[in-house]
C-alpha positions as CSV (number, residue, x, y, z in Angstrom):
1,X,-9.8,-16.0,11.2
2,X,-10.0,-15.5,14.9
3,X,-12.8,-14.2,17.1
4,X,-10.8,-11.7,19.2
5,X,-13.4,-8.9,19.6
6,X,-13.7,-8.4,23.4
7,X,-17.3,-7.1,23.3
8,X,-18.6,-9.9,21.0
9,X,-22.1,-11.1,21.5
10,X,-22.0,-14.8,22.6
11,X,-24.1,-16.0,19.6
12,X,-22.2,-14.0,17.1
13,X,-18.9,-15.0,18.7
14,X,-19.7,-18.7,18.3
15,X,-21.1,-18.5,14.8
16,X,-18.6,-19.2,12.0
17,X,-19.9,-18.3,8.5
18,X,-18.3,-19.0,5.2
19,X,-18.1,-16.2,2.7
20,X,-16.4,-15.8,-0.7
21,X,-13.9,-13.0,-1.5
22,X,-13.5,-11.3,-4.9
23,X,-11.1,-8.7,-6.2
24,X,-13.5,-6.6,-8.3
25,X,-10.7,-5.2,-10.5
26,X,-9.1,-8.5,-11.6
27,X,-11.9,-10.9,-10.9
28,X,-9.7,-13.1,-8.7
29,X,-11.7,-15.0,-6.1
30,X,-11.1,-17.0,-3.0
31,X,-14.0,-19.3,-2.0
32,X,-15.1,-20.5,1.4
33,X,-13.4,-18.2,3.8
34,X,-14.5,-18.9,7.4
35,X,-15.2,-15.6,9.3
36,X,-16.9,-14.5,12.5
37,X,-19.5,-11.7,12.6
38,X,-17.0,-9.6,14.7
39,X,-14.1,-9.9,12.2
40,X,-13.2,-6.6,10.6
41,X,-12.5,-5.9,6.9
42,X,-8.9,-5.2,8.0
43,X,-8.5,-8.6,9.6
44,X,-9.8,-10.3,6.4
45,X,-7.5,-8.2,4.3
46,X,-4.5,-9.1,6.5
47,X,-5.3,-12.8,6.1
48,X,-6.3,-13.0,2.4
49,X,-5.0,-9.9,0.5
50,X,-2.2,-11.8,-1.2
51,X,-4.4,-14.7,-2.2
52,X,-6.7,-12.4,-4.3
53,X,-4.0,-10.0,-5.5
54,X,-4.5,-7.0,-3.3
55,X,-1.7,-4.8,-1.9
56,X,-3.5,-2.9,0.9
57,X,-0.5,-0.6,1.4
58,X,-0.7,0.5,-2.3
59,X,-4.4,0.6,-3.1
60,X,-7.4,2.5,-1.9
61,X,-10.2,0.0,-1.0
62,X,-13.9,-0.2,-0.5
63,X,-15.7,-3.3,0.7
64,X,-19.0,-4.3,-0.8
65,X,-21.5,-7.0,0.1
66,X,-22.3,-8.2,-3.4
67,X,-25.8,-9.5,-2.4
68,X,-27.0,-6.3,-0.8
69,X,-24.9,-3.7,-2.5
70,X,-23.9,-2.2,0.8
71,X,-20.5,-0.6,0.5
72,X,-18.1,0.9,3.1
73,X,-14.5,2.2,3.0
74,X,-13.8,1.9,6.7
75,X,-11.5,-1.2,7.3
76,X,-12.8,-1.4,10.9
77,X,-16.3,-2.4,9.7
78,X,-17.3,-5.8,10.9
79,X,-18.7,-8.7,8.9
80,X,-21.9,-8.3,10.8
81,X,-22.2,-4.6,10.1
82,X,-21.8,-5.2,6.4
83,X,-24.6,-7.6,6.6
84,X,-22.6,-10.6,5.3
85,X,-24.4,-13.9,5.5
86,X,-23.2,-17.5,4.8
87,X,-22.5,-17.9,1.1
88,X,-22.2,-14.1,0.4
89,X,-19.4,-12.6,-1.6
90,X,-17.3,-9.8,-0.1
91,X,-16.0,-7.7,-3.0
92,X,-12.9,-5.6,-2.7
93,X,-13.3,-2.5,-4.9
94,X,-9.9,-1.1,-5.8
95,X,-9.0,2.3,-7.0
96,X,-5.3,2.7,-7.7
97,X,-5.6,6.2,-9.3
98,X,-3.8,8.8,-7.2
99,X,-2.1,6.3,-4.9
100,X,1.7,6.3,-5.2
């Protein structure tokens, strides 16, 4: 992952944290993903969707911080806004109903 957010706070920009990814529908996981607080859910998806069996163009998604239960559907939400901390799991909640 890159830290390409132009308005990033210096401390946030420099801090890399490792999180885990999980496809809530299939249980597929991807451990130890390095991210920055300014990375968006969209950026993480673009990088790791295939690794955990997600087709972003075919599936409706929500993003959940497993530790806190905070859930969002906006792919522009940042790691920091979702409250992810080192060792947390980012769950991708899939709903394929109604999606062609």
